[in-house]
Every structure is written in C-alpha cells, then in structure tokens.
N, C-alpha and C positions, 0 to 999 in steps of 0.2 A: 626683495620681494619673494615670498614663498610661492612655488609653483604647485597648483592643485594636483598635478600628476604625482607629486610626492606622497599623496594620500591613497594611492592605489595599493592594493594588496594589504590593506590594514583591516582590522576586524573589531567587531563588538563580540561579547560573549553571546552564546546562543540564547541565554535567558533574556537579554535585551532585545534581540531580534523577535523572540516570541512575544514579549510584551508590546512591541511595536504593532505586530499584527493583531493581537488581542484588542489593543486600544483602537485600532482602525475598525475592527469588527464591531466594537461598541457604538461607533458613530456612523458606520456605513452599512452594517449588516453583513452577514456571512457571504451572501451572494455578491454584494458590492465589492468585498475584498477579493473574491475570486476573479471578478471582472478586472479589477485593478491589477492583480498579479499577472493575468494574461496579457494585458496591455503593456505592462512593464517588462515582459519577457522573463518573469520570475516563476515559471510554471512549476519548478521543483518544490515550491512552498504551498501549492494548492493542496488542501487537505493534508498538509504535512508541515506544520509550523516547526521551527527549530525546537530541539529538546530543551527542557528547563534545567540547563546546567551552565557552568561558567567557562566552558571551553571557547576560546576565541576563534569561532568558525563562521560568524555571520558577517559578510563583507560590507565595507563602507559603500561599495557600488550598489548594493541592494537598497540602501536608504535613498540614495540619489535617484535610482531608477523609479521607485514607486512615488517619490515626490514629484518628479517630472511627469509621470503618468497621471497623477492626480490633477495637475494643471491642464493636461490634455483632455481629461474627462469632464472637468467641472469649470474650467476657466480659472484665471488667476484669483478672482474674488471667492469663488466657491471653494477652491482648493485651500485658500488661506483659512477660511472658517473651519473646514474639516480638520486641517492639520493642527490648528490651535486647540480645538476640542479634543482631538486625539492625544495631543501633548498633555493636556490636563488629566485625561484618563490614565495616561502612561505613568504620570507621577504617582497617582493614587495606587495603581497596581504595583509599581516599583517600590513604593514605600513598604508594602507588605513583604516584598522579597529581599530588599536591601536595607531597609530601615534598622532591623535588629543588628545587622552586621556593623552599622555605623553609630549605634546608640541613639538613633533618632526617635525611639519610643520613650526616651527618658522624660519622666514627669517633671523634672526640674526645669524643663523648657518653659513650662507654664508660668513660672515665677520671674522670668527674665524680662527686661525692657524690650519693646518691640524691635528696636534697631539691633540689639544683640541677637534676638531670635532670627532676624533676617540674615545676619552675618553667618550664623551657625548653619542655617538650612542651605544657603547658597554655597558655602564651602563644602558642606556634606554632599550636595549634589555634584559639584565639580569633582570631589574626591572619589565619588562612586565611579565616574567615567574614567578618571585617571588610574584608579586601582584595578578596575576590572576590564577595561577596554583599551584600544589604541587611540581613542579620542583624548586629546590633551586639553585640559581646562583649568582655569584658575580665576580667582576673584580678587579684585582690588577695591578697597574702600576709599571713597572720595567725599568731598564736601557735598552733602545733600543727596548723595546717591552711591550705589555700588555699581561696579562694572564687572560683568561676567564675560570672560574671554574664552573662546574656543580657538586653539591654535593648530589643531589637526581636525579638519571638519569633513564629515562624510557628505554633507549636503552640497558642497561646492563642486562636486564631480559632475561632469557631463551635462551641465545645464545649458540649454540653448540661449538663455538670457541671464547671465550671472547677476546676482543682486542679493540684497539682505532679505532673504525669503526663507530662513530656517525657522518656519513657524511651529514645527513640533517642539523644537528646543525652547522657543518662546513660551509655548503653552505649558511646558514642564516647569519653567521658571515662574510663570504666573500662578500655577497651582501650588507650587512649593511655598511661595510667599503668602498665598491665601490660607493654606493649611496651618502654617506655623504661627500666623497672626490671629488665629481664631476667627477667620472669616472676613478679613479686610482685603480690599483690592488695592494694588499698587501699580503705578505706571511702569510698564516694561516695553522697551523698544529695542529693536536691532538697528544699530546705527553704522555698522561697517561690515564688510564681507571680504574674505580672503580672495575669492574669485574675481573681485573688482580691484585687487591690488593692495588691500589692507593687510596688516600684519596679523590680524585676528578677526574672527567673527565676534563682534562685541555687542553685548546687550547692556543697556543701562536700566537700573532698577531704582526708583525713587525710594527714599527713606521714609517719606510721609505718605500715608494712605490717601486715596482719592476722595474718600467720603469722610 
C-alpha cells in the first residue's frame, strides 16, 4: 500500500498551478478565490498566481489545501459542484497551453471513431501530467470502458476524511471526453482512492455516450 506521505514535496509546473486558480476564478469569481486562499492558508498566491512557465514549483500540498478549504466553505455537495466545473474549465484552458505540445489540435482527430478519440485524449491528458509534473498517471483500456489511474496524487494529502473526491480531476476527464467527441457526454466515476488504501486513484470512463 502506498503511503500518501510519499507525495509530499512533489510539484506541478507553475503553469498548472496558474490554470487551477484561473479555473476556480471562472466559477467562483476573483473575490471568492481570495477568500478560499485565505482559508486554505495560501496567502502567497493572493493577487500573485504562479507564473506561466513549466518550472516545477507549485506544490501538491497547495492542491490539497484549497480542495479541503472548498469543502469547509461550501460543504461536500457545494464543493463537489464547484470542483467539477473548475476541472472542466481547467481542461479548456489547458488545451490552449498544452494541446499544441501534444498534437491535440490535429484535425485528423475528427475522422477517427469515437472510441479511438477517447483513447487518444485520455492518454494525452495522462501524458501531460507525466511529462510536465510529478503526478503519475496512465490509462488502461478494458471491455466497455477505460480506466484512468493516478498513482501519485496531490488530492490525497491532509484530507480529514479520505475518499474518492478528486473532483477537479474528474471534471478535467469529463471535459476532455466531451471536447474530443464533439459534444457527447460519457459516464465518468472515481471508484478508488489511494488515501483509502487503493493502489491508485482510479476513474472509469464509459466507451458509450450517455445520450
């Protein structure tokens, strides 16, 4: 079993930290993010988001701190909705920043079967985190679904009640599948959590759209 303490002193690039705060600002407003950062004891980021570069200086602990603070501010249900929405915005913003680096703007995607599109976008998302951050992610294809695994997870740190609650990651996956499929929705669920003793934070993604 992996100890979540092994995830301390790991980092995302500043660019991902900046995108996190910009996506939260989109759904909470600027003053809402300032209040969140105060509650999360992340005062250093108030009016000073991380720079837009790839230096690995944005700590895993910051993701965990603002996620826990969201739960304190809005309760579990309110925080869930905000994080899902922020995750969707984060994918859209991140696509502009990282998409060209991974070839995700390739028009050939439009000609592929939907299952192939899902496989490509999920792998590209995982590779973005693997390549540019200390978060470790990979995708497995199974019958009827894909499994997206995070094996080094920022959201598992310092949680008062560990559980499958990495809603920003889920929102990113939801928006990735929505974007690549041309506007279809797919069932995405987090079904395991490292902080609860699992080997990975695992998300399942159905190969068939909901509608």
